[in-house]
DSSP file (Angstrom, degrees, kcal/mol; ACC not computed):
  #  RESIDUE AA STRUCTURE BP1 BP2  ACC     N-H-->O    O-->H-N    N-H-->O    O-->H-N    TCO  KAPPA ALPHA  PHI   PSI    X-CA   Y-CA   Z-CA
    1    1 A M              0   0    0      0, 0.0     2,-0.3     0, 0.0    67,-0.0   0.000 360.0 360.0 360.0 146.0   69.1  -62.4   74.0
    2    2 A S    >>  -     0   0    0      1,-0.1     4,-2.1    69,-0.1     3,-0.7  -0.647 360.0-125.9 -92.4 149.9   68.3  -58.9   74.9
    3    3 A D  T 34 S+     0   0    0     -2,-0.3     4,-0.4     1,-0.2    -1,-0.1   0.774 107.0  64.2 -62.9 -25.0   65.0  -57.3   74.3
    4    4 A N  T 34 S+     0   0    0      1,-0.2    -1,-0.2     2,-0.1    79,-0.1   0.795 124.2   8.7 -74.2 -27.9   66.6  -54.6   72.3
    5    5 A W  T X> S+     0   0    0     -3,-0.7     4,-1.7     2,-0.1     3,-0.8   0.364  97.0 101.5-131.8   3.1   67.9  -56.8   69.5
    6    6 A S  H 3X S+     0   0    0     -4,-2.1     4,-2.7     1,-0.3     5,-0.2   0.813  77.7  62.3 -62.7 -29.5   66.2  -60.2   70.1
    7    7 A H  H 3> S+     0   0    0     -4,-0.4     4,-1.9     2,-0.2    -1,-0.3   0.879 104.5  47.9 -63.9 -35.2   63.6  -59.6   67.4
    8    8 A R  H <> S+     0   0    0     -3,-0.8     4,-2.4     2,-0.2    -2,-0.2   0.910 110.5  51.1 -69.7 -41.6   66.4  -59.4   64.8
    9    9 A T  H  X S+     0   0    0     -4,-1.7     4,-2.3     1,-0.2    -2,-0.2   0.930 110.8  49.0 -59.0 -44.9   68.0  -62.6   66.2
   10   10 A E  H  X S+     0   0    0     -4,-2.7     4,-2.4     1,-0.2    -1,-0.2   0.877 109.1  52.7 -63.1 -38.4   64.6  -64.3   65.9
   11   11 A D  H  X S+     0   0    0     -4,-1.9     4,-2.4     2,-0.2    -1,-0.2   0.914 109.5  49.2 -61.6 -42.6   64.2  -63.0   62.4
   12   12 A Y  H  X S+     0   0    0     -4,-2.4     4,-2.1     2,-0.2    -2,-0.2   0.901 110.8  49.1 -65.3 -41.3   67.5  -64.5   61.4
   13   13 A I  H  X S+     0   0    0     -4,-2.3     4,-2.7     2,-0.2    -1,-0.2   0.921 110.2  52.1 -63.1 -43.2   66.6  -67.9   63.0
   14   14 A Y  H  X S+     0   0    0     -4,-2.4     4,-1.7     1,-0.2    -2,-0.2   0.917 107.7  52.1 -57.7 -44.9   63.3  -67.8   61.1
   15   15 A D  H  <>S+     0   0    0     -4,-2.4     5,-3.3     1,-0.2     6,-0.7   0.900 110.6  48.1 -59.7 -41.3   65.3  -67.1   57.9
   16   16 A L  H ><5S+     0   0    0     -4,-2.1     3,-1.3     4,-0.2    39,-0.3   0.927 109.7  51.8 -64.5 -44.4   67.5  -70.1   58.6
   17   17 A E  H 3<5S+     0   0    0     -4,-2.7    -1,-0.2     1,-0.3    38,-0.2   0.803 114.3  43.7 -63.0 -28.9   64.5  -72.4   59.3
   18   18 A R  T 3<5S-     0   0    0     -4,-1.7    -1,-0.3    -5,-0.2    -2,-0.2   0.361 113.8-113.8 -98.2   3.6   62.9  -71.4   56.0
   19   19 A G  T < 5S+     0   0    0     -3,-1.3    -3,-0.2    -4,-0.3    -4,-0.1   0.787  84.4 118.7  70.2  26.9   66.0  -71.7   53.9
   20   20 A Q      < +     0   0    0     -5,-3.3    -4,-0.2    -6,-0.2     2,-0.2   0.285  32.5 122.9-108.5   8.4   66.0  -67.9   53.3
   21   21 A A        -     0   0    0     -6,-0.7     2,-0.2    -5,-0.1    -9,-0.0  -0.493  44.3-159.6 -73.5 139.8   69.3  -67.0   54.9
   22   22 A D    >>  -     0   0    0     -2,-0.2     4,-2.9     1,-0.0     3,-1.4  -0.453  39.6 -81.4-108.5-175.3   71.8  -65.3   52.6
   23   23 A D  H 3> S+     0   0    0      1,-0.3     4,-2.1     2,-0.2    -2,-0.1   0.779 121.5  71.3 -60.6 -27.0   75.6  -64.8   52.7
   24   24 A Y  H 34 S+     0   0    0      1,-0.2    -1,-0.3     2,-0.2    -3,-0.0   0.873 115.7  23.8 -56.4 -36.5   75.2  -61.9   55.1
   25   25 A L  H <> S+     0   0    0     -3,-1.4     4,-1.8     2,-0.1    -2,-0.2   0.834 121.6  55.1 -93.9 -41.4   74.2  -64.5   57.7
   26   26 A L  H  X S+     0   0    0     -4,-2.9     4,-2.6     1,-0.2     5,-0.3   0.894 102.3  55.5 -66.6 -41.3   75.8  -67.6   56.4
   27   27 A E  H  X S+     0   0    0     -4,-2.1     4,-2.4     1,-0.2    -1,-0.2   0.944 111.7  42.0 -59.8 -49.7   79.4  -66.3   56.1
   28   28 A P  H  > S+     0   0    0      0, 0.0     4,-2.7     0, 0.0    -1,-0.2   0.847 112.6  56.3 -67.6 -29.1   79.6  -65.2   59.8
   29   29 A I  H  X S+     0   0    0     -4,-1.8     4,-2.5     2,-0.2    -2,-0.2   0.973 112.4  39.9 -62.0 -52.2   77.9  -68.4   60.9
   30   30 A F  H  X S+     0   0    0     -4,-2.6     4,-2.2     2,-0.2    -1,-0.2   0.868 115.9  51.6 -68.3 -35.4   80.4  -70.6   59.2
   31   31 A K  H  X S+     0   0    0     -4,-2.4     4,-2.1    -5,-0.3    -1,-0.2   0.943 112.3  46.7 -62.4 -47.1   83.3  -68.3   60.3
   32   32 A G  H  X S+     0   0    0     -4,-2.7     4,-1.0     1,-0.2    -2,-0.2   0.881 111.3  50.8 -63.8 -39.4   82.1  -68.5   63.9
   33   33 A L  H  <>S+     0   0    0     -4,-2.5     5,-2.5     2,-0.2     3,-0.3   0.892 109.0  51.5 -66.4 -38.4   81.7  -72.2   63.8
   34   34 A R  H ><5S+     0   0    0     -4,-2.2     3,-1.9     1,-0.2    -2,-0.2   0.904 107.0  53.6 -62.9 -39.7   85.2  -72.6   62.5
   35   35 A E  H 3<5S+     0   0    0     -4,-2.1    -1,-0.2     1,-0.3    -2,-0.2   0.757 104.6  55.9 -65.9 -22.8   86.5  -70.4   65.3
   36   36 A Q  T 3<5S-     0   0    0     -4,-1.0    -1,-0.3    -3,-0.3    -2,-0.2   0.178 128.5-101.4 -92.9  16.5   84.7  -72.8   67.6
   37   37 A D  T < 5 +     0   0    0     -3,-1.9    -3,-0.2     1,-0.2     2,-0.2   0.728  63.2 163.0  73.1  26.1   86.7  -75.7   66.1
   38   38 A A      < -     0   0    0     -5,-2.5    -1,-0.2    -8,-0.1     2,-0.1  -0.549  36.2-125.1 -68.9 140.6   84.0  -77.1   63.8
   39   39 A T     >  -     0   0    0     -2,-0.2     4,-2.4     1,-0.1     5,-0.2  -0.372  20.3-108.9 -81.1 165.9   85.6  -79.3   61.2
   40   40 A E  H  > S+     0   0    0      1,-0.2     4,-2.5     2,-0.2     5,-0.2   0.843 123.0  55.8 -63.6 -31.8   85.1  -78.8   57.4
   41   41 A A  H  > S+     0   0    0      2,-0.2     4,-2.3     1,-0.2    -1,-0.2   0.905 107.3  49.1 -65.0 -40.5   82.9  -82.0   57.5
   42   42 A D  H  > S+     0   0    0      2,-0.2     4,-2.6     1,-0.2    -2,-0.2   0.935 111.7  48.9 -61.4 -46.0   80.8  -80.4   60.2
   43   43 A I  H  X S+     0   0    0     -4,-2.4     4,-3.0     1,-0.2    -2,-0.2   0.920 110.9  49.7 -60.9 -45.3   80.4  -77.2   58.1
   44   44 A K  H  X S+     0   0    0     -4,-2.5     4,-2.3     2,-0.2    -1,-0.2   0.906 111.1  49.6 -62.0 -42.2   79.5  -79.2   55.0
   45   45 A Y  H  X S+     0   0    0     -4,-2.3     4,-2.4     2,-0.2    -2,-0.2   0.925 112.9  46.6 -61.7 -45.8   76.8  -81.1   57.0
   46   46 A I  H  X S+     0   0    0     -4,-2.6     4,-2.5     2,-0.2     5,-0.2   0.913 111.1  52.0 -64.4 -43.4   75.4  -77.9   58.4
   47   47 A Q  H  X S+     0   0    0     -4,-3.0     4,-2.7     1,-0.2    -1,-0.2   0.911 110.4  49.4 -58.1 -42.5   75.4  -76.2   55.0
   48   48 A Q  H  X S+     0   0    0     -4,-2.3     4,-2.0     2,-0.2    -2,-0.2   0.929 110.4  49.1 -64.0 -45.8   73.6  -79.2   53.5
   49   49 A K  H  <>S+     0   0    0     -4,-2.4     5,-3.3     1,-0.2    -1,-0.2   0.903 113.8  46.5 -61.8 -41.4   70.9  -79.1   56.3
   50   50 A I  H ><5S+     0   0    0     -4,-2.5     3,-1.6     3,-0.2     5,-0.2   0.922 111.8  50.8 -66.3 -43.7   70.4  -75.4   55.8
   51   51 A A  H 3<5S+     0   0    0     -4,-2.7    -2,-0.2     1,-0.3    -1,-0.2   0.827 109.9  50.9 -63.2 -31.3   70.2  -75.8   52.0
   52   52 A E  T 3<5S-     0   0    0     -4,-2.0    -1,-0.3    -5,-0.2    -2,-0.2   0.295 115.7-115.5 -88.0  10.0   67.6  -78.6   52.4
   53   53 A N  T < 5S+     0   0    0     -3,-1.6    -3,-0.2    -5,-0.1     3,-0.2   0.869  83.1 122.8  56.6  38.3   65.5  -76.4   54.7
   54   54 A D    > < +     0   0    0     -5,-3.3     3,-1.5    -6,-0.2     4,-0.3  -0.135  15.5 131.1-121.6  35.4   66.2  -78.9   57.5
   55   55 A Y  G >   +     0   0    0    -39,-0.3     3,-1.9     1,-0.3    -1,-0.1   0.865  67.1  64.2 -55.7 -39.0   67.8  -76.6   60.1
   56   56 A D  G 3  S+     0   0    0      1,-0.3    -1,-0.3   -39,-0.2    -2,-0.1   0.717  93.3  62.1 -62.7 -21.0   65.5  -78.0   62.8
   57   57 A S  G <  S+     0   0    0     -3,-1.5    -1,-0.3    -8,-0.1    -2,-0.2   0.560  79.2 107.8 -84.1  -6.3   67.1  -81.4   62.5
   58   58 A L  S <  S-     0   0    0     -3,-1.9     5,-0.1    -4,-0.3   -12,-0.0  -0.354  87.5 -88.2 -65.4 150.9   70.6  -80.1   63.5
   59   59 A P     >  -     0   0    0      0, 0.0     4,-2.4     0, 0.0     3,-0.5  -0.273  36.8-117.5 -58.1 147.5   71.8  -81.1   67.0
   60   60 A S  H  > S+     0   0    0      1,-0.2     4,-2.6     2,-0.2     5,-0.2   0.846 113.9  54.3 -60.5 -35.9   70.6  -78.7   69.7
   61   61 A D  H  > S+     0   0    0      2,-0.2     4,-1.9     1,-0.2    -1,-0.2   0.871 109.4  48.9 -67.6 -33.5   74.2  -77.8   70.6
   62   62 A T  H  > S+     0   0    0     -3,-0.5     4,-2.5     2,-0.2    -2,-0.2   0.926 112.1  47.9 -67.8 -44.9   74.9  -76.9   67.0
   63   63 A K  H  X S+     0   0    0     -4,-2.4     4,-2.9     1,-0.2    -2,-0.2   0.894 110.2  52.8 -63.4 -38.8   71.7  -74.8   66.8
   64   64 A N  H  X S+     0   0    0     -4,-2.6     4,-2.1    -5,-0.2    -1,-0.2   0.915 109.9  48.4 -62.1 -42.3   72.7  -73.0   70.1
   65   65 A S  H  X S+     0   0    0     -4,-1.9     4,-1.9     2,-0.2    -2,-0.2   0.933 113.7  46.7 -62.5 -45.6   76.1  -72.2   68.7
   66   66 A I  H  X S+     0   0    0     -4,-2.5     4,-2.5     1,-0.2    -2,-0.2   0.917 112.0  50.1 -62.6 -44.0   74.5  -70.8   65.5
   67   67 A E  H  X S+     0   0    0     -4,-2.9     4,-2.1     1,-0.2    -1,-0.2   0.833 108.1  53.2 -68.0 -31.9   71.9  -68.8   67.3
   68   68 A N  H  X S+     0   0    0     -4,-2.1     4,-1.7     2,-0.2    -1,-0.2   0.887 109.6  49.1 -66.7 -38.3   74.6  -67.3   69.6
   69   69 A I  H  X S+     0   0    0     -4,-1.9     4,-1.9     2,-0.2    -2,-0.2   0.928 111.2  49.5 -64.4 -44.5   76.4  -66.2   66.4
   70   70 A L  H  X S+     0   0    0     -4,-2.5     4,-2.6     1,-0.2    -2,-0.2   0.876 107.7  54.2 -62.1 -37.5   73.2  -64.8   65.0
   71   71 A D  H  X S+     0   0    0     -4,-2.1     4,-2.6     1,-0.2    -1,-0.2   0.875 106.5  52.7 -63.5 -36.4   72.6  -62.9   68.3
   72   72 A G  H  X S+     0   0    0     -4,-1.7     4,-2.5     2,-0.2    -2,-0.2   0.889 108.6  49.6 -65.0 -39.3   76.1  -61.4   67.9
   73   73 A I  H  X S+     0   0    0     -4,-1.9     4,-2.2     2,-0.2    -2,-0.2   0.941 112.8  46.7 -62.9 -47.3   75.2  -60.2   64.4
   74   74 A A  H  X S+     0   0    0     -4,-2.6     4,-2.7     1,-0.2    -2,-0.2   0.896 111.8  51.7 -62.6 -40.4   72.0  -58.7   65.7
   75   75 A Y  H  X S+     0   0    0     -4,-2.6     4,-2.7     2,-0.2    -1,-0.2   0.930 108.7  50.2 -61.4 -46.5   73.9  -57.1   68.6
   76   76 A D  H  X S+     0   0    0     -4,-2.5     4,-0.7     1,-0.2    -1,-0.2   0.905 112.1  47.9 -60.2 -41.5   76.5  -55.5   66.3
   77   77 A E  H >X S+     0   0    0     -4,-2.2     3,-1.0     1,-0.2     4,-0.5   0.940 112.1  49.6 -62.4 -46.9   73.7  -54.1   64.1
   78   78 A Y  H >< S+     0   0    0     -4,-2.7     3,-1.6     1,-0.3    -2,-0.2   0.901 105.7  56.4 -59.2 -42.6   71.8  -52.7   67.1
   79   79 A M  H 3< S+     0   0    0     -4,-2.7    -1,-0.3     1,-0.3    -2,-0.2   0.673  94.2  68.0 -69.5 -15.3   75.0  -51.1   68.6
   80   80 A Q  H << S+     0   0    0     -3,-1.0    -1,-0.3    -4,-0.7    -2,-0.2   0.755 127.5   4.5 -71.4 -23.2   75.4  -49.1   65.3
   81   81 A N  S << S-     0   0    0     -3,-1.6    -1,-0.2    -4,-0.5    19,-0.2  -0.407  88.9-166.2-157.7  71.1   72.3  -47.2   66.2
   82   82 A P        -     0   0    0      0, 0.0     2,-0.4     0, 0.0    17,-0.2  -0.199  28.2-106.1 -67.7 153.6   71.0  -48.2   69.7
   83   83 A Y        -     0   0    0     15,-0.1     2,-0.4   -79,-0.1    15,-0.2  -0.622  42.1-155.1 -74.1 131.8   67.6  -47.4   71.0
   84   84 A R  E     -A   97   0A   0     13,-3.1    13,-2.2    -2,-0.4     2,-0.4  -0.868  16.5-169.6-117.8 146.9   67.9  -44.7   73.6
   85   85 A D  E     -A   96   0A   0     -2,-0.4     2,-0.4    11,-0.2    11,-0.2  -0.958  11.1-179.9-136.9 115.9   65.8  -43.7   76.5
   86   86 A Y  E     -A   95   0A   0      9,-3.6     9,-2.5    -2,-0.4     2,-0.4  -0.913   8.7-165.8-118.4 142.8   66.4  -40.5   78.4
   87   87 A Y  E     -A   94   0A   0     -2,-0.4     2,-1.0     7,-0.2     7,-0.2  -0.990  13.0-149.8-130.8 125.2   64.6  -39.1   81.4
   88   88 A D     >  -     0   0    0      5,-3.1     4,-3.3    -2,-0.4     5,-0.5  -0.799  12.5-172.6 -92.0  99.1   64.9  -35.5   82.6
   89   89 A S  T  4 S+     0   0    0     -2,-1.0    -1,-0.2     1,-0.2     5,-0.0   0.724  79.8  59.7 -69.0 -20.6   64.3  -35.9   86.3
   90   90 A T  T  4 S+     0   0    0      1,-0.1    -1,-0.2    -3,-0.1    -2,-0.0   0.927 125.5  14.1 -71.6 -44.5   64.3  -32.1   86.8
   91   91 A H  T  4 S-     0   0    0     -3,-0.2    -2,-0.2     2,-0.1    -1,-0.1   0.583  99.7-121.1-110.3 -14.6   61.4  -31.4   84.4
   92   92 A G     <  +     0   0    0     -4,-3.3     2,-0.2     1,-0.3    -3,-0.2   0.596  59.2 143.4  87.1  11.6   59.9  -34.9   84.0
   93   93 A Y        -     0   0    0     -5,-0.5    -5,-3.1    15,-0.1     2,-0.4  -0.606  34.1-154.8 -85.2 146.8   60.2  -35.2   80.2
   94   94 A R  E     -AB  87 106A   0     12,-2.1    12,-3.4    -2,-0.2     2,-0.4  -0.975   7.4-169.8-122.5 135.6   61.2  -38.5   78.6
   95   95 A I  E     +AB  86 105A   0     -9,-2.5    -9,-3.6    -2,-0.4     2,-0.3  -0.992  15.3 165.3-123.4 128.3   62.9  -38.9   75.2
   96   96 A N  E     +AB  85 104A   0      8,-2.0     8,-2.8    -2,-0.4     2,-0.3  -0.997  25.8  60.5-145.1 153.0   63.1  -42.3   73.5
   97   97 A G  E     -AB  84 103A   0    -13,-2.2   -13,-3.1    -2,-0.3     2,-0.3  -0.924  60.6-104.0 137.6-160.8   64.0  -43.7   70.1
   98   98 A N  E  >  - B   0 102A   0      4,-1.3     4,-2.2    -2,-0.3   -15,-0.1  -0.930  38.3 -87.2-154.4 178.1   66.9  -43.7   67.7
   99   99 A D  T  4 S+     0   0    0     -2,-0.3     4,-0.1   -17,-0.2   -16,-0.1   0.790 122.1  49.7 -64.4 -27.9   68.0  -42.0   64.5
  100  100 A D  T  4 S+     0   0    0    -19,-0.2    -1,-0.2     1,-0.1     3,-0.1   0.941 123.5  25.4 -77.3 -49.1   66.3  -44.7   62.3
  101  101 A I  T  4 S-     0   0    0      1,-0.2    -2,-0.2    17,-0.0    -1,-0.1   0.617 111.6-121.3 -91.7 -12.7   62.9  -44.8   63.9
  102  102 A G  E  <  -B   98   0A   0     -4,-2.2    -4,-1.3    16,-0.1     2,-0.4  -0.190  25.7 -81.7  93.0 169.7   62.9  -41.3   65.2
  103  103 A F  E     -BC  97 117A   0     14,-3.0    14,-1.0    -6,-0.2     2,-0.4  -0.871  27.9-151.9-114.1 145.2   62.5  -39.9   68.7
  104  104 A D  E     -B   96   0A   0     -8,-2.8    -8,-2.0    -2,-0.4     2,-0.5  -0.921   6.4-153.8-109.8 141.2   59.4  -39.3   70.8
  105  105 A V  E     -BC  95 114A   0      9,-3.0     8,-3.1    -2,-0.4     9,-1.2  -0.977  13.1-165.3-115.9 122.4   59.3  -36.6   73.5
  106  106 A M  E     -BC  94 112A   0    -12,-3.4   -12,-2.1    -2,-0.5     6,-0.2  -0.886  13.9-131.1-111.2 137.9   56.8  -37.2   76.2
  107  107 A S    >   -     0   0    0      4,-3.2     3,-2.0    -2,-0.4   -15,-0.1  -0.235  36.7 -96.9 -74.6 170.3   55.7  -34.6   78.7
  108  108 A P  T 3  S+     0   0    0      0, 0.0    -1,-0.1     0, 0.0   -16,-0.1   0.775 127.9  55.9 -59.6 -24.5   55.6  -35.3   82.5
  109  109 A D  T 3  S-     0   0    0      2,-0.1     3,-0.1     1,-0.0   -16,-0.1   0.485 122.9-106.0 -85.7  -2.8   51.9  -36.1   82.0
  110  110 A G  S <  S+     0   0    0     -3,-2.0     2,-0.3     1,-0.3   -17,-0.0   0.501  73.7 140.6  90.9   4.9   52.6  -38.8   79.3
  111  111 A D        -     0   0    0      1,-0.1    -4,-3.2    -5,-0.0     2,-0.6  -0.624  57.7-118.2 -81.6 138.8   51.5  -36.7   76.4
  112  112 A R  E     +C  106   0A   0     -2,-0.3    -6,-0.2    -6,-0.2     3,-0.1  -0.661  35.6 173.2 -75.3 120.8   53.5  -36.9   73.2
  113  113 A V  E     +     0   0A   0     -8,-3.1     2,-0.3    -2,-0.6    -7,-0.2   0.577  68.2  12.3-106.1 -13.8   54.9  -33.4   72.6
  114  114 A A  E     +C  105   0A   0     -9,-1.2    -9,-3.0     1,-0.1    -1,-0.4  -0.944  53.5 157.7-159.8 141.2   57.1  -34.2   69.6
  115  115 A D  E     +     0   0A   0     -2,-0.3    -1,-0.1   -11,-0.2   -11,-0.1   0.324  61.2  76.4-149.1  10.0   57.5  -37.2   67.5
  116  116 A D  E     +     0   0A   0    -14,-0.1     2,-0.5     2,-0.0   -12,-0.1  -0.251  63.4 123.1-119.2  45.4   59.1  -36.3   64.2
  117  117 A I  E     +C  103   0A   0    -14,-1.0   -14,-3.0     1,-0.1     3,-0.1  -0.918  30.1 175.0-111.9 128.6   62.7  -35.9   65.4
  118  118 A Y        +     0   0    0     -2,-0.5     2,-0.3     1,-0.2   -16,-0.1   0.301  64.4  34.1-119.1   8.5   65.5  -38.0   63.8
  119  119 A S        +     0   0    0    -16,-0.1     2,-0.4     2,-0.0    -1,-0.2  -0.914  54.9 179.4-162.3 137.7   68.6  -36.7   65.4
  120  120 A F        -     0   0    0     -2,-0.3     2,-0.6    -3,-0.1   -21,-0.1  -0.977  20.8-144.5-132.4 147.6   69.6  -35.4   68.8
  121  121 A F        -     0   0    0     -2,-0.4     2,-0.4     2,-0.0    -2,-0.0  -0.960  24.2-165.2-110.0 112.4   72.9  -34.2   70.2
  122  122 A F              0   0    0     -2,-0.6    -2,-0.0     1,-0.1     0, 0.0  -0.813 360.0 360.0-101.8 137.5   73.1  -35.3   73.8
  123  123 A F              0   0    0     -2,-0.4    -1,-0.1     0, 0.0    -2,-0.0   0.379 360.0 360.0-110.7 360.0   75.6  -33.8   76.1
């Protein structure tokens, strides 16, 4: 997992462990498991364990497969609006953030000189 989207993957795993996962997560999980040659009996067993809030009792290889699928979902979300970090080596300014959380502009001394920016056009 990458530091940039691993928190979302962890949130999704937490939702599964607590029986709070919705179709947004469950549909790609079952689709991905089918693509990995899981049988319908396997899918039904996994669905039952998730519905019973018993995700932790699934075999570790099954959980690893599911968590890799969840990481893919989190990655796809992240790539729709990735966190960016730019450094101007000529002047020493650093810009970081994304359109959702906004961008911070830091001076060469580390002082925040702007922080309410929600879009940049980088060339």
